[in-house]
N, C-alpha and C positions, 0 to 999 in steps of 0.2 A: 504494500499499498504507501500511494506516495505520501509525502507530507502536509502535502494541501488535504488530501482523503484523509488523512489521520486526523487533523483539526477537525474537519468537515464531522468525522464521526465523534468526535469529542464535545460539539458543541450542540446545545440543548434545541429539539424540532422546533422551539419557537422560544425566541428571543423576547422576554416580555420587557425588560428599558426600551426597546426601540420601540417596540409597538404603544406601551404606553405614551412615548416622546414626541408619537406622532398624534397621537391622539389630544394631547397639551399642545400640540402646534396647532393644529386646527380648532381647538379648543378656544382658545388664545385670542385666533383670526377670529371668529365668529361672535367673542365679548366686546373686543373691540370696535367689529365692527356694529354691531346693533347697541350696545351698551355705552359705551367712554366716546364712542362720537359725536352722538346729541350733543353731550356736553362739556366735551374737551376734546377739539378735533384735532389740534396739533398735538394733543398724548396720543391718540388713535391711530395717527399715521405714521407717528415712531412704533408704535406695538405691532400697526401691521408691516413697515418697513422689516422687524426684528423676524416677525413670522414668516416673510419671504424669502429671509435671506438662508434660516432655518429648515425650511423644507427643500429648501436647495441643498443644505445638508443632506438631510434625511437621505432625499434623491441619488445623493451621491453612496449615500452608505446602501441603498436597497437593490443599487446596482450590481453592488459587489453580494449580492448572493443573503439579504438581512429582510426582514427580523425571522423568516421560515427559509424551509429547504425546496418550494417550491415559488420558481420564479412570477410565475401570472397571481399568486397573493400577494408577493411582494410589490406589484407592480401596482395592484389596487391599492393599496398603503398613499400612494405617491398619484393618483389618477385625478383628482382634481389639482389643474395647476395654480394655486393660490400668488405664484410667482409670475405667471403668465406667459415667461415668456420661453422659455426651454421646453420643447416636445419631448417626452422622458423618454421613448424608445433609441432617439438619435441622441442625447447624451450618454444612454449606453451601449450604443454604437461606438462613439467615438473615445471615450473614455475608456473603455476596456483597451482598446486599440496604443491607446496611450501608456499604458502600464507595462509596453515590454521598455524594461528597462534601458536594455544596451541602444537604443536608438532617442532617448529622449533628448528634448530639446532641436533634436535635427528639423526644421521646417518642411523637409521632404514625406519625411513620417513617422514627428511627432503632430497628432492633430493637436496638439494643446499648447505647441512650442509660439512664442512668443520673437523668435529671431524671425528673420528672412534670408533667402539665397541672394547672393549679388548681384545675379543677375535679376531676380526681380523685384529689390528693391532699385536698382535703377529706371526699370519701369512705369516707376511710380509717378506720378505728378507730382512739384513740388508741394502742392498743399499736403497731400497722406504725408510725404516725407516730413514735414513738420507738424503733424497730429501723432505722428507714430513715435517722432521725439519729444512731444510731450508726453506721450501715454508712457515711455520707456522712464518716467519718473514717479516715484508712490503717489503723490497728489495728482500727478497728472491720469493716473491710472485709475484712480479712485472715480474722478469726475467724468472723465474721457471715457474711462474704459468698458463702462456699459453698454454706450451708443456704438461705438467699432465694434464691439462682437456682435450687438442684437443684425446692428442692418448688415454687415458683411455674413454673416451665416445665414438670415432670409433670403438677399439675393441670391447665394449660392441652391440653398436647399430651393430657392422655386424656377431656378435653372435645371435640375437631377431630377424634379419633380415633370416641367416642361419635355426632357431628355428621355421622360418615360421611367422613371425609377420607382417602383411599386413598393417596395421598402419604407421608402421615405415617405413618399405618397400614405401612405398605411399609418406612417406614425403619427403623421401632422392631421389628418382627418382622427387617431383617439384622440388626439389634443382636444381638437376642435370640439371634439365630445364635450371635453371637459371645465373647459372656456366657454359652454354654451350653459354650465351652471355656475361658473363661478360669476361672470362677467353681470349677467342680471342679480344674483344677490350681492354684487359691491354697486349696483347702478339702484337697483330697487328696492333691495332690503336694506343696503347699510344706508341709500342712498348720498353714498360717493360720488360724484362724477370721474367717471371713466376715463378721463383725461389728467383729473388729480390725481388720481390710483396711480397710473402709469409715470409722471412726473413725482412724485414722490415715494411713497411703498415699493413699487417695483423697480425702479431706478436708485431707489436708496439701499434697498435690500443688496441686489447686485454691485452695486459698491460694496458696499460690506463684506459683500463675500471676494473680492476685490485684494481686500487689506492681505488675506491669505494665500492668494493666487499672487501675487504681485513678485514675490522669490524663493517661489515653491523650488522651482529649477532653476539651473544656469549652467552654460556648458566647462567639461572638464574633461582631462584625457581621460578618466576611470569612471564610469558610470555612477558607481558608489560616490561619487564626490558632487552628482548633481542633484539630488536632492534635500532639502533645507531640512535641518530641527529648529524648531521656534521653541525654546522648554517652557516659559510661562506666560498664560496669558488672559486676564479676563474674558477675552475672546473665546477661549480654547471651547467653552458647551456651544455659543453659536457653531462653531464649526468644529463639531463633535471631534475634537482633538485633532483635526489634520495639521492642526499647528504642529507635530510630531511626524510630518511628513514621508520620513523618511524611511520610518517604522513602521509608516502603514502601506509605503511602497515594497518593503520585503516582506510583511506580514498583512498581504491585502484583503482576507478570507475572517481577520479577525475583527470583532466587534469593536465599535467604537469606545466603548464604556471601559474594555480590557485594557486599549493602548499607553493610558498612564502607567499603570502599573507594568507593563511591559518593558515601558523607557525607564523606569525607575531602577529595576531589577536590574539590569546592564547597561547604564545611563554614559559609564565611559565605553565599554564596546561598543555600541552604538555612534558617539561620536568620532571616536576613532575607522570606525566604517566606513562614515560619509565623509571621511577627510576633512573633521572640522568645521565641516561647514553650516555654522550653527548660528543662532543668534539668542540672547538672555531671553526677548520680549522683542514685541511690533514695535513699542516706542523707542528699539534702538535702530530698526530699520529706518522709522519715520526720521529721523534724527540725521541719520546717514544720508538717506536718499528723499526726503520730502520734494525737492526741487530740482534731483541732479539724478543724471538717469545710473542705475544701478549695472544694467548692459547694455551693448551695443546693440544697437537694430537689425544687423548685417551678421549673419552665424559667422564664427570666426575661422569655421572651416571650411564654410562655403564662399571664400569671398571670391573665387577665381571664377570668373565669368567665361561661357562657350570659349572655345577657340574656334575663332575666322576661319571660313573656308571648308568647315569640317561638319558631318553632319550630324546633328545636335537634334533630340528630342526632351525638351524638360519636362520631369516626374511634374505637371502643373495638376493638380487635384483638388479635390473639393476644399472648400474653406472650414477652418475648424472651428467649434466654440469658441476660442479667443476671437474670431473674426478677423483672425490677421497671418493665418497660417496656409500653409499651400497643401496640407497631408491627405492624402487620401482615407476614406471612409468606407469600411465590408458593404454591400446591402445588407448581408443581414447583424445582429447580434449575437457572440457566442452565446451558445448555450451555456446555460450554469449547471 
């Protein structure tokens, strides 16, 4: 039996902490909309942003095979897209491909890379190059990142659906069914205009997640040095402990509530394994990179342009969840 198989056999059939967390997330969303919004609208919008971000983290947990051993049941836990943006099956397909650690950060193979190949970057208009430069600062990623991600991702998926991709079309149809429930609840149940819901809870929720994703990966000659560990943060709960991102990548089937102990028990070993790519907290990242790019836009290894006069067919592929990459996505998500 493989190590993953052993871990699977030792996990409970139902992981109740994740079940209760999901119920808590949707419950808080309903309370904020129905009870808090009428009297305290600003507070309600802040709480709704928190739930949108938390549901995004729960989606990540679900696509890794939690809280049950049945993929369809797991998908039902996040079927209502209160964050509006990402169809679950698209998120799952892209993110599971991202977990090929030997290809992390490669914009041609890692669908969550924020780097670009030189030839791709050189083809961009000056305005987009400027936006990408801002997006590589932590403050820029917080405010600008969600818009770049969404617009690029939506355009590319629309092109693939028009080209006849049935799996992507099905993912969006399922997402539309969920939206057909969520949007009327927001507009007519809560009484919150859809435009306001998008501009505050949805945007802010995605921005909160961008704090986690900003420095999750960097280029390193050694794959182990490409994934960060942020040791402590009051946002750990919101991120479901994915601030310990290297631990998650090495143990992707371990539930979120087990990650802290797994890290504490082997702290020095984890930090040695990832070549010390670690920060004590997100404030340290903000202090260093609030208005300064942590990484270059062009991938350090993919700086060579195609040689003139030679046959060259670049690996132009589907846009990623970051909205910035050019990595492919398989038609169907891998089975759990």
